[in-house]
N, C-alpha and C positions, 0 to 999 in steps of 0.2 A: 620311530619303533612304535609298533601297536601296544595297547595293554596287555593283550592276552600273551604276546611275545614276552613281554615285561614280566609277568606273572608267573610264565614257565621257568624263567631264569631265577626268580627269587624264592619262590614257595617250597622248595627243597632244603634250603638253608635250616629252618624252624624243624623240619622233620629229622634231618640227619642230626643236628644238634641235639634236639631231645633224646632221642634214641641213644647217642654216644655219651650224653650225659647221665641218664638212667643207667647204663652198665658199669661208668665209673663210679657212681653210687653204691651201686651193688659190690663192686669190686672194694670200694674203701670200707663199705661195712662188714665186709669177711677179712679183710686185711686194713685195718686203720694206719694210714699213714698220712702225713699231712700233705704231703706231695699230691696224693691220690685226692684228696678232699678238695685241695684248692682248684685241681684239674677239674673235677667234677661239677664244683661250686660255679666255676667259671665259664665252663661248657652251657650249664643250665642259665646261666645269666644272659648269654649270647641267644640262646634260644628265644628268650622272653623278649629280646630287643628285635630279634629279626621277625618276629610272628605279624608284628604291626605291617611293616612293609608287603609281605605276602598276603595279609587281608585286605589292606587298602588297595593293592594292585588287582587283586581279584575281585573285588567289587567294581573297579572300571572295567574289567575285561567281560564281566557279566553283560553289561547293556551291548556288548559288541556282536555276542555270539548267541544270546539267548532265544532269536528266532530262526536259527540256522536250522536247515532241513535235516542235517546227521545228526541232532540233538534230539535225545527223546524228551517228550513233553514232562516236566517237573524235575528233571536230571539237576538242573542248575540250582533250582530251589532247595532240593534236598543238600547240595554241597554247600550251598551258601548258609543254611541254618546251622550246618555243623560246624562251618569256620568261625560263626559268631560265638558259639559256645567254646570253642577251641581258643579262640583269641583270650579270653578270661582265664580260662585253664592255664594256659602256657604263660601268660603276662604275670597272672600272680604267682605261679611257680617262680619265675625269673627275679620278681621282687624279693621273695622269702631267700633264694638262693644269693643273692646278692647282698642282704642281711647276714646271712650266716659267712659270706666271705668276708666281708667288713669286721665282723667280731674275731674272726681267724687272723687276720692279717694284724690287728691291733694287739692281739695276743700272740706273741711269736712261738712260745713254748707249748701254745695248743695243738694237739694233733688232730683233733676234730672238732666242728662247732657242737654247741650245747645239744643236750638229748632232745630237746624239745624241737630243735630245729632240723635235727636229724631226722626225726619221726616225720616232720611235716614236709621237708624236701623229698624223703623216701617216698611217701604216699602221692604227693604231687607228682613227682617223676613217673610213678606207675600210671597215673591216671593220665598224666600228658601223653605217654606214648599211645596209651591205648586211643588218646582223642586225635592226635595227630595221623595216626595211623588210618583210623575210621575216615577222616576227612580226606587224607590223601586217596583212598580207595574210591570215595566218591567222585573226587575230582578226577581220576583216571577213567572212571566210568562213563564220563560225560562224553568222551570220543572213543578212546581205546575199546570199551567193550559197549559201544552203542549196538542196540540189535539191528539197527538200520545198516550200520557198517558191516557187522557179523553176518548179514544175509547173503544166502549163495546168490541170490539173484539181485540185480541191480534195482533200486527202487524208480518207480515211475514219477518224473518229474514234469509237469505240466507247465510247459512254458509258453505264454502268448505268441502266436505265430502272425505277423503282420499279414493283413488281407492283400491276397493277389488278384483280386477282381479289375480287369481292365477298365481303365478310364472311359468314359463315353465319347464317342468320336466327336470332334468339335466340327460343326457345321459352319461353313463360310457365311457371314452375314449379308443379307440380301442388299443389294445397291441401293442407297438412299435415293428417292425419286429426285430429280432436279426441279427446281421452283420454276413455276411457268413464267416465261418473260412475258413482257407486253405485247410483244408483236407475234408471239405463238398464240397469246390467250385470246385477243382480238383479231379478227381476219381485216385484211387490208380492204378499205371501201375507196371508190373512186370518188371523189368529191364533186368532181364535175361529169355528170352524165352526158351521154352522147347525145346530140341534137338530133330529133327525126324530122325530116324534110314534110311540110304541110302539102296535102294533096292539092293541085293546081287546077281551079274550076275550069269548065270546058266552055268555049267562046259558042254562043247561040247561032 
């Protein structure tokens, strides 16, 4: 499984949990009930837990697609910078939500957490919804709203084409001259020349 595929599986959890938790906080503020507050705080705590896997997998997936042809230059950097800020916002909200949840569990008759915790969780939920929404928008813009993919004409991709120049013909090697043998290098000389008859003197 690739990092980018893993990131697409886990990055929706903090977004959905933050939005649902913020709506539950709003409902609990309007109609204060213990069950509603427990549900809202539990959901925001889970959002704070799942934000780190989404951020971590996104950082690994960044190196796999940052040089892809279909991604606009600077899109991943903007999404990564927003994710770094969102990690701290949702993570801190999850800690305060967990603290408020613990105080309610310890005090069984409490309908809602302390006023200070209610204010912190409420403002944190509102800011977190804005943060995860903007970060998710930038993440979807990387591919879904890429100007290259939205163009009606396909992009021109230059691919190096292997050379088709025919190889030069191979000429047969010239035969190697045979070394001269002693018989062919020196002509045969007759060691015994033919004797010639001497002229006969005439008698007087």
